[in-house]
N, C-alpha and C positions, 0 to 999 in steps of 0.2 A: 426356677434360673435348668436349664439342658446343661448335658454331665458332661458335652464337650466349652461350652462354653463357665462354666465352673471351673469344668480341668482348667483351661487357659487363661483363667483370672490367679486362679493355686501358683497357676507357671510362674505367672507373671509377677507375682507378691512376692512367690519365694527371690524371684531372679533378680527386685528389686530389692530386696529385704539381704540379698548377699553383696549387689551391686557397694548399695548402701554403707555395709560393712568394710568394704572396699576402701570406699572414696572415703567415707568419717576416719578408719589408719592413717589413711592418705593425708588425708589433708588437717593431721593432726600435730604434721611432722610441718617443720618449717624446709622448702627448697627454694632456692636462687632461682631468678626468672629467668639466669646460663643455663642450669639444668635443668626448668622444665622444658627449651627449646631443645634442648639437646636430646630432651625426652622426645620430646615430640618431634624429631626429625626421625630417629626411628622409628616412631609410632608408621610416618606420612611413608619411608621408607618400603616398611610392612604391609601396606597397602591392606588393611583391612575392611576398607570399601564392601569387599564381598559380604563379610561376614555380620557387615552392620546392612546393609541392605536385603541374606539372608534373614535377621531378625523380623525386621519391619514386613520383607511380602509375609513369613509362616505370621505372622501374629495377624497380620489384613486378612490370609488364607480363612485364620482358625475364625477371626470374628466374624466375613460374613457368613460361614459355614454356622457357625449358632443362629447364628441374626436369620438362618435362608429354610435350617430346619427347625424354627421355632413361626416363620409367619414362608413358607417357602409362595404362597399367590406375591409379595415384595416381592422375587430372586432380581430382576430391573434397579429398580434404583438402591435393594444393599447394593450390590455389584459395586455400582455408579458412585456411589458415596463412598465406598471402602479406599473405593481408587483413588476420591477426593481426601480423603481427611490422610490418607498413602503417601500423598506430595505431600500435603504437608511438613513431612517428615523433612522430606529432603536437608534442607538448611537444618537439621540438626545435628546433623553425620559430625561435625566441628567436636561440639563439646561432648558426644563419645568419648571420639579421637586427645582430645583434651584431658579427659579423667582417663584413660589409658593413657598416654604420655605419664601423669601425674604418680600411674601406679610402679610404670618404669622408673621414676626420678626415684621412686620411697624402696627401692630395689637394687639399683642399681647406683653407683658413683658415675659422673662425668666422664670417668674413663672409662669402665666399663662400658658406662653407651658407646663412648668413640667406638671401644673395641669389633664392639657389635655395628656398628655401623659400618665398620670398616669389614667384615665379614660379607653381612649385606649389601652389601657392595659389589664385593669380588664377584665374579664370573662363578665359584663354587657355593657364594651367596642370593645370587640370581639364579639359578637356577633349584638351588633349595625353598628358596620363595615358594617359585611358576612351579616345586614336585608337589608342595607341601599336600593341596588340596586329595590328588590322587593319592598321594602314597598314604595321610589319614586313611580314608575312604577302606584302602588294602589290605591295611592294620587293622582298622574297624572289620570289615567282612571276614580277616582268619583269624579275630578273636571271638568271633560270635563265629564261625564253625568249629574251633577250638572246646568252645562252651557250651556248645551242643551235644558232641562228643565226649567229650570230659561227663557231661549229666547222665547221656544214657549209661556210660561205663559206670559213674558213679550208684546210678539209678538199681542196675543188674549186680553191684557187690554186694548191696549193701541188700540183695533179694538173696543173692547168695551166700550170704554170712548169717541171718535172718533166717535162713532155711536149716542151714549149718546149729541153730540153736531150734531149732522144732517149731519153728514159728513159720507161715504159710501167709501171706500174701497175696 
């Protein structure tokens, strides 16, 4: 098994275990159909479609790379098959979103969900939803730059302190 495929399998297994733990916890609580319907309204308003699509596409890309890496002469049929398999997941989006709704329903009362729906339905809520992906990318970039700077500083400070103690690294 090549490293990319093994890494993909480990990631999918971990994601599955985390999802199962969340779903199992959510399933253990009784939630009324009305509560679930309000939670699902919130999920639909938040438009998680891009998240779902990214997950399926990333999985398809990683699996395709792994198969092509092991079988470079079969690149075309592997790519075609990946597209076919990916298409088979289009109808599964709703099941995932139902699980999202269940998780929201476990964590928020109907009243709280209605407040969130009111927020996301407002102009500022719509702006929040529209800008969140770009804002998150910018926040992640800022964190990456910060971590890189801290890493260099930290190492320099450690070297200096160790040098003062008579150690030369």
